[in-house]
N, C-alpha and C positions, 0 to 999 in steps of 0.2 A: 423510609420511602413509602409513599402512599400507593394504593392500587393502580391509580392512573399512571403514575411514573413507572411502575413495574411493567404494565402493559405497553407503555410507550417504548421502554427499553427493549422488550422482546421484539417489537415491530422494527425498531431501529437496527438491532443486530441481524434480524432476518434480511432486511434491506442491504445491510453491509455485506452479508455473505454472498448475495447475488452479484453485487458490484465488485467485490474482491475477486471472485472467481473469474469474472470478465477481465479484470486487470491482469491477473496471473496468466490467463490464457493468452492474452495479447503479448505479454512479456515473453512467455515461453516460445511462441511462434516467431517473434522478432529476434530472439537470441539465436534460434536455429538459422534464420535467414542471414543474420549478421555474421555468423561463424563461417558460412560458406560464400558470402558475398564478396566479390572482388572489384565491383564497379565503383563509379563515382557517387552512387546513391547511398553509400554507407553512412554518411552524415545524417541523412533523414531517418535512418533506422535507429541510430544512436539517439537522436532527438526523441523519437517515439518511445524508446525504452526509458529514457530519462523522465519523460512526462508521466508514463505509467507508474513508475516507482514513486514519483512525487505525489500523484493522485491517491495511490494506495496508502501512502504514509498518512495523508490527511484524513482519509476515511477511517483508518485504524485508530488514529488519535481521537476521533469523534466518539468512538465506542470504547475507548480506554484499553485497547489491545496493544500493550507496550512492546511485546515481543516483535510483532510485525512492524510497528513504528520504528523500532531500533534498527532492524535489518534493512528496511527500506531507506532509512536516513543514511546509513553507511554506503549502500550501493548507489544511491542517488548522488552522493558526493563524488564517488568514483567516476560516474558517467558525466558529471559536471566537468571534472578534470579532463576526461577523454574528449569532450566537446571543445575544450580550450587547448587541446593537443599537449597538455602537460603529462598525460599518461597514454600508453598504447596498449592495445589488447593482446593477450596471449592465450594459449590453450588452457592453461591452468585457471585463468580467470573465468572462462566459459564453464568449466567444470563446477567451480564454486557458485557461480550465478545460478546455474541449473539446480544445484543442490539446495540453494536458498529458496528457490521457487517451490521445490518439493516440501521443504520444512514449513513454509508458510501455508501451503495447501493443507498440511496435517494440522496446523494450529487452527485453521478455519473449520476443518471438518470435525476436529475433536478439541473444542475450546476448553474443556474442563481438565485435560491432562496437564500435569505439572511438568512442563517441558523446559529443560535446561538448554539455552541457545548459545552458551559461552563457546562451545566448540566451533560452531559455524561463524561466530563473530571473529574468532581468532583466524580462521581460514580467510575471511574477507579481508582482514587487516594485513595478512601476510602475502597476498597474491599481487599486490599493486606494484607496478614497475614504473619508475620515473624515466621519462624520455630525455635523457641527456647523453653525452658522448660515451660515457662508460656504461650506461644502462644498468645502474646499481639498483638493487632491491631496497626499498624503504617502506616504512609504514605510512599509510595515508594519514594526513592531519585531520582529525575528526573532532568536532566540538563535543561529541558524546563519549569520547574515549575514556574520560575520567569517571563516567557513570559506573555504578556497580552493575555486574551482569546477573545479579540475583533478581531476575524479572518476576514480578508477581503474576499469579494466575489471574485469568480474566475474572474480575469482580463486577458486581452490579454497579452501575454509575451512582456515585454519591449524588444526593439531592442538589448539592451546589453545582454539580457539573451540568445539570440539565438547565442551562440558562435560557433566557428568553429568545436569544438569537437562534440557538440550536433548534428549539421547538418551532420557531417561525419558519426556519429553513425546511424542517421536516414537513410541516403542515403545507407549505407551498408545493412540495413534491407530491403530496397526496392529492392536493387540489388539481394538479396538472392532469391527473388521470380522468377527471370529470369534464374536461374540455370537450367541445363538440367534435363529431367524428371527422370533420374536414381538417382538423388540426392534429389528429392522431398520426403517429408514424406508420410507415408501411408494415413494420414488424412490431408486434406487441407481445408481452409475456402473458401466457394464459395458463392458469392453474391446471395441472395434470388431472386432479380430482374432478374439476369442472368438465373437462373434456370427456373423461371416462363416463361421468354421469350423463352428459349430453348424448353420448354414443349409445348408452343403455336405453335412454328414452327413445332414440330413433329405432333401435331394434324392437322395442316393445310395440311400436306402431305396426310391425309386421303382423302381429296377431289380429289387429283391426282389419288389415287387408285380407288375411285368410278367412276371417269371420264373414267379411263382406262377400267374398267369393262363394262361401258356403250358402249364404242367404239367397244369392242369385240361383244357385243350383237347386235349392229347395223350392223356390218359387216356380222354376221351370218344371220341376217334377210334379208339382200340384197342377199346373196347367195341362200337363200331359194326361194326368188322371182325369181331369175334367173333360178333355177331348174324348177320352174313351167313354165316359159317362154320357156325354152329349150324343154319341152315336146310338146309345142304347135307350135313353130316356129323353123326353122332350119337355123339361120343366122351364117355365118362363124366367125364373130367377137365375138360371144358369148363365144367361148372357150377362147379367149384372156382375155375377161373381167373376166371370171371365174378364170383363173390363177392369175390374178391380185388380185381378191378378196381373193383367198386362201393365197396368199402371205401376204396380209394385215392382215388377221386373224392370220396367224402364227407369224408375227411380233408383232402384238398387244398382243397376248398371251405371247410371250417372255417378252415384256415390262411389262405386268401385273405381271408376275411372279417375274421379277427383282425388280420392284417397291415395291411389297408386301414384298419380302425378306428384302430389304433395310429398309423399313419403320418399319417392325417388330423388326429388330435388333436395329434400332435407338431408338424406343420407349422403348425397354428393357434396353438399356444403360441409357436412361434418368431416367427410374424408379429406376435403381440401384443407380444413383446419388442422387435421391430423398430420398433414405432410410437413416434413422438415428436410432441409438439405443434408446431404451426407457429411458436410463439413461439421455438423453438430457433434459427430463422434470421432471424426478423423483428425481433429486438431491435436489430439494427444499423441498420435503415432510418430510424428517427426522426432519428438523428444524421446519417445520410447526406443526408437531405432538408434538414436544417438547414444543413449545410456547403455543399451545392450551391446552395441558394437565396441564401445570403449571398454566395457567389462570383458569382452572376448578378444581384445587386441585386433579388431578388424576396422577397416575403413569402409563405411557404407553411407551412401546418400539415399534419401527417401524422396520420391517424386510422386505427386498425386495430381490427377486431372479429372475434370468433371464433377468436382465436389459440390457444385451448386445444384446438381440433379436432386430432385425431391422424392422422398419415399415415406410411407406410413411410419409414424413415430414408434408404433409397437414393433414393427419389423426392425427398425433402426436399433432399438434397445436390445433386441434379441441377437442381432448380427454383430454387435460390437465385440463380444468375446470370440466368436469364430474368426473375425478379422485379426484379432490380436494373436490367436493361436497360429494362424497361417504366417503372419509377419514374423513372429518369433521363430517359426520353423525356417523361414527364409534366411534369417540372421544366423541361426545355429547350424542348420544342415546345408543350406544353399550356398551362401557366399563364402568363398575361401579366404584364408588369411592373406595379407598383402604379398608376402614372399612367395607363396604358392601361386598366386595369380600372376606375378611377374614371370615365373618359370613357364607358365602356360601362354605367355604373350598377351596377357590381359592388363587392363588398367588396374593398378593396385587398389583403387577404390571401387568397390562393388556398388550395384544399383538395385534398389527395390522400387518397383513401380506399382501404383494402385490407380487403375484407370476405370472410370465409371461412364457408361454410355446407356442412354435410354434407347432401347431397340424397338419398342412399340408403345402403343398407348397404355399398356398395362404391364410391361416387362422392362427390367433394367438388367444390364450385364455389368458385372464387376470382375475385372481381371487383376489379380495380384501376382506379380512375376518378379523373378530375380535373374541375374546373369551369372549364376554360380555354377556349381558342378553338375547339376541335374540329379535325378533320382537313380540310385544304383539298383537296377531291377534285380540283378542276381542276389544282392544282399536282402532285398525285400522277400524274394522267394525263400532264401535261406532262413530268415526269421519266421516266415509263415510255417515252414516245416518244423522248425525248432519249437514253436509255440503250439504245434498241433492244430493249426488253423486249416492247413491243407495236408493231405497225405502225400507221401513221396511220389506215388503214381500220378497224382493230380499236378504236382509241381512240374513233372517232366512234360506234361501235355499242355500246361497253361501258356498262352501266348503273352507277349510283353504288354499288349494293350490291356488285357485283363489283369495282369500282375500289378500294373500301376495302381489299380483301384484297391489293392490289398492294404495300402497305407491307411485306408479309412477304417480298417478293422482294429478293434481294441487289442492292445498288446503288441502291435507292429510298430517298431521304430528302427531306423537304420543307424541310430546312434550307438556307439560302443560303450557308452557310459551314461548313467543317469545323473543329470544335474538339476539345478533349480530352474533351468530354462527349458530343458526337454529331455527326452530319453525314456519316458515312461510308457510311450505308445498309447496315450489317451487323448492328446490334443486334437488330432485330426479325426478321431472317432467321434469326438464331441462336435466338431465342425460339421461332419456329415449328418449327424442326427439332427442338429439344430436346423440346418438348411432344408432337410427333408420335412421337418415339422412345419417349416414356413412355406411348404409347397414349392420349394426351389430345387435347383439341380446344381451339381458341381462336377466338373471334369478336369482332367489334368493333361497338360502337354509338357513333355520333358525331352531334353537331348543332352547327352553326355558332354560336359565341359561348356555347354552353351547356356543352360539354365532351365528353370521350371516355371510354368504358368498355371495358376489355379483359375479356372473360369467358372464364375458363379452366375446363375440366372435367378432372379428373384421377382416376385410380383410387386408392383408399386403399392398396392393397397391390399389389405386383408379382405378377401371377398365375402359377400353375404353368404351365410351358411345355407347350404343346400343339401338335401338328403334324398335317398331313394327309399321309399316305403315298401317293405316286403312283408309277406305273410308266411308264417310257419305254424302249422297246426292251428289255423284260425286266429293266431295272435300276430299283431302288427309290431314291426320293429323298423327303425330308421338306420340305414347305412350311409355315413357321410359320403357325398358325391365325390369329393376330392381324393378319396381313398379307393375309388372304383375305377379300374382301367377299362373294363369292358363288361357289357351285359349281353349274354348270349342265350339262345334257346336252341337246344339240339336234341336229336332223337337219341333214345337210350342206346341203340345199337351203334351209334357213331362215337360213343365214348371209348377211348383207347384204354388198353390194359398194359401196364408195365409192372413186372414182378407182382402180378395179380392184384394190383391197385388201380383204381379208376383215376385216370388223368385226362386233362384236356390239353391239347397242343395249340398254343396261340403265339404267333410272332416268334417262332423258334424256341419258345419256352415250354418246358414240360411242367405242367402245374397240377398238383394233386387236388382231387375234388373231396371236399368235406361236407357233411350234412349239417347245416346250421342247427337243425332240431337236436342232433346228438351233442353238438358242442355246448348248447345251452341247456342240455338235459331236460328237454320238454317231452312229456309223455303224450302220445297220440293214440292211446288205446281206444278212446271213444270217438275218434275222428274217422270219418269215412275216407278211405284212401282213394286217390284219383286213379282212374284207369288209363289216363293219357300216357303215351310213350314219349312225350316231350318233357325235357328236363330244363328248368330255368336255373341259370348259373350267373353269379357275379364274380368276376375276377378282381380281387382286391390286392392292394400293394401297400406295404409299409416298410420303409428302409430297404427297398429292393428285395424284400421277401414277399413272395406271391402265393396266394392260394385261391382256389375256386370254391365258392360257397353255393351249395345246392339249396334252393328255397322252393316253397310250394307255389308262390305267386309273386310276381313283381308288379306292384300296384301302380305307382306313379313316382316321378322325380319332381320335387318342388322345393321352394324356400321353407326353411324350418327355423323356429326360434329356439335356440339351445338354452336349456336351463340346467346349470351345473348343480350337482348335489352338495349340500352342506353336511356337516357332521350330524348324525353318525353314519350317513350313507356316502361319505366323501369318496370312499374307495370300494365300489361294488365290482366284483369280477365280471369282465366282458361288457359292462355297461358304463358309459361315460357321462350320462345325463338323461334328460327327457325333453320332449317337446309337446306342446299343446297344439293339436290340429284345429282347423277352422271349425270343425264340428264340436270341439270341446274335449275330444278324446285325448288322454295322456298316453304318449307312446315312447318307450325306451329308445335311446340312441346307443348303438353298439360301439364298443371300443375296439377298433380294428387291430391295434397292437396286441391287446389281450387275446382276441380271437385267434390270431396267428400263433401266439405262444402256447395257448392251451390246446389248440388243435394238434400241433405237432408232438405234444407230449403224450397224447393218447391215441394209439393206433386204431382204437375202436371207432374213432370219429370219421375214418375214411368212408366215403360214400361207396355202398355196395351195389354192384350191378349184376344182373343175371345174364351171363354170357356163355356162349358155347366156346370152350377153349379150342383153339386151332390146333391141328395136328402138328406135333413137334417135328422138326427136321431130324430124320434118322441119321443120315450121314453127316459127319462133321465137315462142313464146307468152310473154306477160309475166305474172308472178305476184308478188303482194305477200305476204310472210310477216310476220304481226303476233304478237309474243310477247315478254313481258318477261324471259324466261329466255334468256341469251346462249347457253347450251348447246343449248336447243331450236331457237333461231333458226339456229345454225350447222349443226345436224343437218339441218333441213329445207332450208336454203339449199344445202348440199352435195349432198343427194340430188337436188333439182330441177335444179340447174345441171349435175350429172353426166349428166342425161338431156336436156339441150339447152334448158331453159327459161331465160328471162331473169328474174332474181329481185332484188327489192328488199326491204329489211326495215324494220320499225318496232318500237319498244320498248313501245308501248301503243296502245290504240284511237284515241286522239286524234291521235297522230302519223300513224297509218295513214290515218285519215280525211282529214287535210290533204294527204297524198301523193296520195290517190285523187281529190281535187278538182282537183289540178294535173297529174296524169299519167294515162295510159290503162293499165288492167290488164285481163287476160282472166280472172283468177281471184284469189280471196282465200283464204289459209290463215291462220286465226287461233286463238289460244288464247282461253279464256274468262276465267279469273281474272287480271286485269291492273289496275294502278292507273289513275287518271284516267278511263279509259273501258274497260269490259270488253268481251268478245267478243259477248255478247248485245246490248249497247247499240250496238256498231259495226254488227252485222248489221242491226238495226232501222233505223239511220240510212241504210244502203245501200238497204234496201228502200223507204224513204220518199222517196228522191230519184229522181225520174223519169229523170234522165240516166244513172244507173248502177244502177238497180234490177234489171236483168237479169244482173248479174255473179254468177257462182256463188260461194258462200261455203262453205268447208269448215272446220268446227270440229274442231280437234285438241286434246283436253283430257284432264286426269286425272279430271274429273267423270264418273262412270259411272252415276249413279242414274237411275231411270226418269223422275223429275220433271225433271231437267236435260235429258235427251234430248227430252222433250216441250216444254220451253221453247225448245230449239233449233229445233224444228219450228215452233213458234208465231211466232218472230221471223223465220222465212224461211230458215234454213240449208239449203244444198243437200246437205250430208253431215255426219255426226257420227262422228268416229273417236276412240276412247278410247286414251290413251297406253299403258295397261297391255297392250293388245292390238295395239299398233302393229306393222305390218309394212311395209317399204319397198314391196313389190310391191302391197299393197292400196291404199296412198296413190296410187301411180302409176296403177293401174287406175282408181281413182275419178276422178282428174284427167282421164285420157284420155276417160272417158265424159262428163265435164262440158264439156270444151272440145275 
């Protein structure tokens, strides 16, 4: 065979693979639909499957893949008899048809494997049922039954096989791509490599934009200098230079505007090209659910809605595995077996739903739910304690809402046994990490014997890279904007101390402060230290781990062009890459995940503050903290215990009330908004009880309206502290005054 024929064969097989995958996808979806379909439209589904097998058979014959040709011929004959009502479908048939699809997918994906298909051929022959009065089992009459089942491996087409007609047909297909755009279909195949290359080109244009911005800044700076010079000296040529500078500024500004408009339009077009419907990855799930449920002796139907919603292809590719993990979890842990569901008064057939909704111009919500047993919270807590993820004391205090999220921790599984489907406690940890990396969120709703829902929010497109440029010891670094939750500047004396460590309290989180200079091991011996008492801090977050980075200066937040390192710099600790600023300076981009890991490993990285330690409480006073938020309870408990108080906690007003009836407390610190019994109700009950009515009650709450404060006074609160204005010192001063 000559070189041209070799090249032609490669192109032909490549074309066949795309076509074959499409046929098998349509067959798989149609089989799922046919198996559950009870209406009059069954004939049209049978017709569709029959045609798909026939077309796939012809395509396989053209490239000499006899294994697929033989399987398709046999099943095509079966569906021909089904259409003529000579045969009727049964459950075993569907099992064999789906297995045949899997085998053909393997043959296409791994064409050089020497695969024996005799086993599946026997299964196909033995599942056929004749529709007669006795419904006896017989073998289907097939013209290829006498053929040997020793099917040859895929071999290059012999020269004689590449006949004129075949080449003409192929050439016509290639020519069809060259037709004018008005004849092109709405959806065309675009090479992944071409798209990625186009995207990189678009991102490279960002440098031009930044460079243009810098040129404008420089021109303006020159003009400012000339203005100063003009005030001092009166040379005739200054006016000419000034005019030239003004012209340069105007031209640069026009260029900047044009480039920005062009680049923004270009990137928007690229993003549109990158969008694909969710159906692109979801078509495999109905068959997956069917196969898993059969394997586990369960009856489960899979329902999907909103599959035409589009999302960035790169996100779609990354989210496929997390979806698979969650659905497998629903099949294994969620849906009960038919007999168990009957006992609970449920339909023996369980349901898994995947519903996609675009909730804004840039966000999409995916809900994957089942109507199964729900998450066993007690079992989750038990496993968390057993695997040393939480201490026993933490297990007792953790509320159910927080306990649910423990299933995303590595090593947590409610399964009593490890199987090939689940039980290792890794799947949902992977899900959580993937979604976090995609700048998404995931939450859980669950109810015993009702089911569980995983709610995922994802961006529709991967946003343009933005970063915050900071300075440490006169060196510049970039912190990715999407990993920064808050940028704050506070006075040194406003920094809180817990267990002699500097922390910042933000949105009920206690966040330790680390000096970026120390984490990066930068020496500042030759740098003049600032005398300012203002501290610049970035609160960063990765996988719900937060830390506060102290930096010398926060310069600006802007678009950055990320350049990843190649070998041998592919893995540099704390650095993920670099960017080139408009000025031409190369600035390292910080790896937030590394920063968090390395900072918590070394206690010396904690930011040191010079503070006057407050006088410790001499007398051991007893305080009860009542709050349904574990974060708030932990914060208040740590602060109070650090200053010598004995502290007990309660998760709601009722639990707090019961503790107060059995133990003596000197003061109550309580939230207002809590389940079962809120803070107002608890305060009123305390004031109405003659034995404990004199106990001071401090309300620490996010409610800050005048009406809420007045209600606090009405029910008898001793103090009212708003969380948004919370200061450790003010709380301690208030308590000292009260007890």
